[in-house]
C-alpha positions in Angstrom: 10.2 -8.5 -31.2 11.4 -11.3 -33.4 14.2 -12.2 -30.9 11.7 -12.3 -28.0 9.0 -14.2 -29.9 10.7 -15.8 -32.9 7.7 -17.8 -34.0 5.2 -14.9 -33.9 4.3 -12.5 -36.7 3.5 -8.9 -36.1 0.2 -7.7 -37.5 0.0 -4.2 -36.0 2.0 -1.9 -33.8 0.8 1.2 -31.9 2.2 3.5 -29.3 1.3 2.8 -25.7 0.7 6.0 -23.8 2.5 6.1 -20.5 3.3 8.8 -18.0 6.9 7.6 -17.5 8.7 10.9 -18.5 10.4 9.2 -21.5 12.0 6.5 -19.4 10.6 3.8 -21.7 9.9 3.2 -25.3 6.7 1.1 -25.2 4.5 -0.3 -27.9 1.3 -2.3 -28.0 1.7 -5.2 -30.6 -0.9 -7.4 -32.2 0.5 -10.8 -33.2 -0.6 -13.1 -36.0 -1.7 -15.8 -33.5 -4.2 -13.4 -32.0 -2.3 -12.3 -28.9 -1.8 -8.7 -27.9 1.4 -7.9 -26.1 3.4 -5.0 -24.7 7.0 -4.4 -25.7 9.0 -2.1 -23.5 12.6 -0.9 -23.8 14.3 1.2 -21.2 15.6 4.7 -22.2 18.1 5.1 -19.3 20.1 3.1 -16.7 17.5 3.5 -13.9 14.8 2.2 -16.1 17.0 -0.7 -17.2 17.4 -1.7 -13.6 13.7 -1.6 -13.2 13.2 -3.8 -16.2 15.6 -6.3 -14.7 13.7 -6.3 -11.4 10.4 -6.7 -13.3 11.8 -9.7 -15.1 13.0 -11.4 -12.0 9.7 -10.7 -10.2 7.6 -12.1 -13.1 9.8 -15.2 -13.2 9.1 -15.7 -9.5 5.4 -15.9 -10.2 5.1 -19.5 -11.1 1.8 -21.2 -12.0 1.4 -22.2 -8.4 1.9 -18.7 -7.1 -0.4 -17.2 -9.7 -3.1 -19.7 -8.5 -3.0 -18.0 -5.1 -4.0 -14.6 -6.5 -7.5 -13.4 -7.3 -6.3 -11.5 -10.4 -3.9 -12.0 -13.3 -0.3 -10.8 -13.3 1.1 -10.2 -16.8 3.0 -13.2 -18.3 6.6 -12.6 -19.2 6.8 -13.8 -22.9 10.4 -13.0 -23.8 13.3 -10.6 -23.8 14.8 -8.6 -26.6 17.8 -6.4 -27.5 17.3 -3.0 -29.1 20.1 -0.5 -29.6 22.1 -2.0 -26.8 19.3 -2.1 -24.3 17.4 -5.2 -23.0 13.7 -4.9 -23.2 10.8 -7.3 -22.3 7.6 -8.5 -23.9 4.7 -9.1 -21.6 1.1 -10.1 -22.0 -1.3 -7.1 -22.4 -3.9 -6.9 -19.6 -7.0 -5.1 -20.8 -9.2 -3.0 -18.6 -9.3 0.4 -17.0 -7.4 2.0 -14.1 -8.5 4.4 -11.4 -6.4 6.9 -9.4 -6.8 7.0 -5.7 -8.7 10.3 -5.4 -11.4 9.0 -7.7 -11.8 5.6 -6.0 -15.4 5.3 -5.0 -16.4 3.9 -1.6 -18.6 0.8 -1.0 -18.6 -2.6 -2.5 -16.7 -2.9 -5.8 -13.5 -1.3 -6.6 -12.5 -0.4 -3.0 -13.3 -3.8 -1.5 -11.7 -5.6 -4.5 -8.5 -3.6 -4.0 -8.3 -4.5 -0.4 -8.8 -8.2 -1.2 -6.1 -8.0 -3.9 -3.5 -6.4 -1.7 -4.3 -8.9 1.1 -3.7 -11.8 -1.4 -0.3 -10.4 -2.4 0.7 -9.9 1.2 -0.3 -13.5 2.0 2.1 -15.0 -0.6 4.9 -17.1 0.8 8.0 -15.1 1.4 10.1 -17.9 -0.1 9.0 -16.9 -3.6 10.8 -13.6 -3.2 13.9 -14.8 -1.3 14.5 -17.7 -3.7 14.8 -15.2 -6.6 17.2 -13.0 -4.6 14.8 -10.1 -4.5 15.1 -7.6 -1.7 14.1 -8.6 1.8 14.1 -6.1 4.7 13.5 -6.8 8.4 11.7 -4.2 10.5 14.9 -2.8 11.9 16.2 -2.2 8.4 13.0 -0.5 7.4 13.1 1.6 10.5 16.8 2.5 9.8 15.9 3.5 6.3 13.2 5.9 7.5 15.6 7.4 10.1 18.1 8.0 7.3 15.5 9.7 5.2 14.4 12.0 8.0 18.1 12.8 8.8 18.6 13.9 5.2 15.5 16.0 5.2 16.4 17.6 8.5 19.9 18.5 7.1 18.1 20.6 4.4 16.8 23.1 7.1 13.5 23.2 5.2 11.4 20.9 7.4 9.5 22.5 10.3 10.7 21.5 13.7 7.2 20.3 14.9 7.1 17.9 12.0 10.6 16.6 12.6 9.7 16.1 16.3 6.6 14.2 15.2 8.6 12.0 12.9 11.4 11.4 15.5 8.8 10.2 18.0 7.4 7.8 15.4 10.8 6.4 14.7 11.5 6.0 18.4 8.1 4.2 19.1 9.1 0.6 19.4 5.5 -0.6 19.0 5.2 1.0 15.6 7.9 -1.2 14.1 6.8 -4.6 15.4 5.4 -5.7 12.1 5.8 -9.1 10.4 7.7 -8.7 7.1 5.6 -9.9 4.2 5.6 -10.1 0.5 4.8 -6.6 -0.8 4.9 -4.6 -3.9 7.1 -1.7 -2.9 4.5 1.1 -2.7 1.9 0.6 -5.4 -1.3 2.6 -5.7 -4.7 2.0 -7.3 -3.5 3.0 -10.8 -1.2 0.0 -10.7 -4.2 -2.3 -10.9 -6.4 -3.1 -13.8 -10.2 -3.2 -13.3 -13.1 -4.8 -15.2 -16.8 -5.0 -14.5 -18.0 -8.4 -13.3 -21.7 -8.6 -13.0 -21.7 -4.8 -13.3 -19.4 -4.4 -10.3 -15.8 -3.2 -10.7 -13.3 -5.9 -9.8 -9.5 -6.0 -9.9 -8.6 -8.3 -12.8 -4.9 -7.6 -13.1 -1.8 -5.9 -11.6 0.7 -4.3 -13.9 3.6 -3.3 -11.6 5.8 -6.0 -10.1 9.3 -4.6 -10.2 9.1 -3.5 -6.5 8.3 -7.1 -5.4 10.2 -7.7 -2.1 9.7 -8.8 1.5 9.2 -5.8 3.8 6.6 -3.6 5.4 3.2 -4.3 3.8 2.0 -0.9 5.2 3.9 0.8 2.4 1.5 -0.7 -0.2 -1.3 1.2 1.7 0.3 4.6 2.0 -1.9 5.9 -0.8 -5.0 5.5 1.4 -4.2 9.1 2.7 -5.2 10.2 -0.8 -8.4 8.3 -1.0 -10.4 9.7 1.9 -13.9 8.5 0.8 -12.8 4.9 0.0 -10.0 4.4 2.5 -12.1 2.7 5.2 -13.7 0.3 2.7 -10.3 -0.6 1.2 -8.8 -1.2 4.7 -11.8 -3.1 6.0 -11.7 -5.4 3.0 -8.0 -5.8 3.5 -8.4 -6.9 7.1 -11.3 -9.2 6.2 -9.2 -11.0 3.6 -5.9 -11.1 5.6 -4.7 -14.5 6.6 -2.9 -13.3 9.7 -3.6 -11.4 12.9 -4.1 -7.7 12.3 -1.2 -5.4 12.7 -2.5 -2.7 15.1 -0.2 -0.1 13.7 -0.3 -0.8 10.0 -2.5 2.2 9.2 -0.4 4.5 11.4 2.7 3.5 9.4 1.0 3.8 6.1 0.1 7.4 7.0 3.6 8.0 8.1 4.9 6.8 4.7 2.5 9.2 3.0 3.9 12.1 5.0 7.4 11.1 4.1 6.6 11.5 0.4 6.9 15.2 1.0 10.4 14.7 2.5 11.3 12.7 -0.6 10.0 15.4 -2.8 12.2 17.9 -1.0 15.3 15.8 -1.4 14.5 15.2 -5.0 14.4 18.9 -5.7 17.7 19.4 -3.9 19.4 16.6 -5.8 18.3 18.0 -9.1 19.0 21.6 -8.2 15.4 22.6 -8.7 14.5 25.6 -6.5 10.9 25.4 -7.6 10.6 21.8 -6.4 12.4 22.6 -3.1 10.1 25.6 -2.4 7.0 23.6 -3.3 8.1 20.8 -1.0 8.9 23.2 1.8 5.4 24.7 1.5 3.8 21.3 1.6 5.8 20.4 4.7 4.8 23.6 6.4 1.1 23.0 5.6 1.4 19.4 6.8 3.1 20.5 10.0 0.3 23.0 10.7 -2.4 20.3 9.9 -1.0 17.6 12.2 0.1 20.1 15.0 1.7 18.1 17.8 -0.1 14.9 17.4 1.8 11.6 17.2 1.8 9.3 14.3 0.5 6.7 16.7 -2.8 8.5 16.5 -5.3 8.3 19.3 -7.7 11.2 18.9 -7.0 14.6 17.4 -7.2 15.5 13.7 -6.7 12.6 11.3 -3.6 12.7 9.2 -5.8 11.8 6.2 -7.7 15.1 6.8 -4.5 17.0 7.0 -3.2 15.7 3.7 -6.5 16.4 2.1 -6.6 19.9 3.5 -3.5 20.9 1.6 -4.9 19.9 -1.8 -4.1 22.7 -4.1 -4.4 21.1 -7.6 -5.9 23.6 -10.1 -9.4 22.8 -11.3 -9.5 21.1 -14.6 -5.9 19.7 -14.3 -5.3 16.1 -15.3 -5.8 13.9 -12.3 -3.6 10.9 -13.0 -2.0 11.4 -9.6 -3.0 11.7 -6.0 -4.5 15.1 -5.7 -4.6 15.1 -1.9 -0.8 15.4 -2.1 -0.7 17.7 -5.1 0.5 21.2 -5.9 1.3 23.0 -9.1 4.8 21.4 -9.0 4.5 18.2 -7.0 4.6 15.1 -9.3 4.5 11.7 -7.6 5.1 10.1 -11.0 8.4 12.0 -11.4 9.3 11.3 -7.8 8.6 7.6 -8.1 11.2 7.3 -10.9 13.9 9.1 -8.9 16.7 7.0 -7.6 20.2 7.8 -6.3 23.0 5.8 -4.7 22.0 6.7 -1.2 18.3 5.9 -1.7 17.5 2.4 -0.5 14.2 2.2 -2.4 12.3 1.1 0.7 10.0 4.1 0.5 9.7 4.0 -3.3 6.4 4.3 -5.1 7.4 3.0 -8.5 5.1 3.0 -11.5 5.8 1.3 -14.8 3.1 2.5 -17.0 0.7 5.3 -16.2 -1.7 6.3 -19.0 -3.5 9.7 -19.3 -6.4 10.1 -16.9 -9.8 11.6 -17.4 -10.3 14.5 -15.1 -14.0 14.0 -14.8 -14.2 10.3 -14.2 -10.8 9.4 -12.9 -10.6 6.5 -15.3 -7.3 5.8 -16.8 -7.8 5.1 -20.6 -6.0 1.9 -21.6 -7.3 2.1 -25.2 -4.4 1.4 -27.6 -3.5 4.3 -29.8 -3.8 2.3 -33.0 -7.2 0.8 -32.5 -10.6 2.1 -33.7 -12.6 0.9 -30.8 -12.8 4.3 -29.1 -12.3 5.0 -25.4 -13.2 2.5 -22.8 -16.5 2.8 -21.0 -16.5 5.5 -18.3 -16.2 4.7 -14.7 -19.6 3.2 -13.6 -21.8 5.2 -11.3 -23.3 3.4 -8.3 -22.5 -0.3 -8.4 -25.4 -2.5 -9.2 -26.8 -4.9 -6.7 -24.7 -8.0 -6.5 -25.1 -11.6 -5.4 -25.4 -12.6 -1.7 -21.8 -13.6 -1.7 -20.8 -10.0 -2.4 -23.1 -8.8 0.4 -21.5 -11.2 2.7 -18.0 -10.0 1.7 -19.1 -6.4 2.3 -20.5 -7.2 5.8 -17.3 -9.1 6.6 -15.2 -6.2 5.5 -17.1 -3.7 7.7 -17.1 -6.1 10.6 -13.3 -6.5 10.3 -12.9 -2.8 10.3 -15.1 -2.4 13.3 -13.0 -4.9 15.2 -9.8 -3.2 14.3 -11.1 0.2 15.5 -12.3 -1.4 18.7 -8.9 -2.7 19.7 
């Protein structure tokens, strides 16, 4: 800490609970000047690479870039060395987090999330390219998906109807005609920090930046498959706040990426020699194949892929719900999968998470309360949002109108 912030005195230090499978040593630190910061040191080589990417991304977020966002990214305050590893110190962003399955519909959290993602995707691509961060054209993204499907097929554990569906999607030229944009590499609602503004939940911060790149913005929306009651409101708000012409196949690709999470889970199990994970992934893929039948990813009628993913929800009652339960089994762990990297993995379909705290199974609120404080848990997730100002109602109407126009195309 002293090497990162030489002029600051440490008043108190407490553990910061994270669901990162021991990949980081993290602490919440109170400084003598009144600031509260997070110190994080990687525990393995993959986490070290992620820290480096986070550092580069936060440096790219200049004051001018931050002014374009309707929320606060954390500020990079310094770097430090601890036992041969390079760690970072960043500003602590207070608030609460909500996982996808507990995201409520209507004006508030859902519409704020849509607006927040639209703002990120509207950032100039030059801020990413100037820092040497990844940039992928549509043909590269498409090739990465094809490689993933090839590897999944080679396992002989993916049902043929599902492979056929995926191959048709890869071959569909119109699906891949997207405009590359600044994107976050596959975040989910738990990456965002919420607070209540006039009794209405609003996104006030975004914690995860190490996946910052230019690529397919649909990847940042793949989690909509696990938020069936809020998905339309999120997407409608996203369209209403987008600065460019709507991509007619964005939601199709986002659903496709959600399905490919099962293929990644299968490959993860094979790479680790985990028969339980392989069998679980095979069961998920079989259920998904049955649910989507012979429908195309370019969906025009027939069962919704969101419905198929929700149908295979098999999470035991009472289990912690810090992950997307619509894609959950006794073994499936998106948090573990998001940290898995290998030399042949391009990272295009990653869903990285830097700090997931424990989740309340009843409310879906992720408790960000520091372990060393006496303030008690944060307030539970509010029930029905209170009536808001006319501007909020106008935003709500605009969101729904944008969604109606998109559906009518």
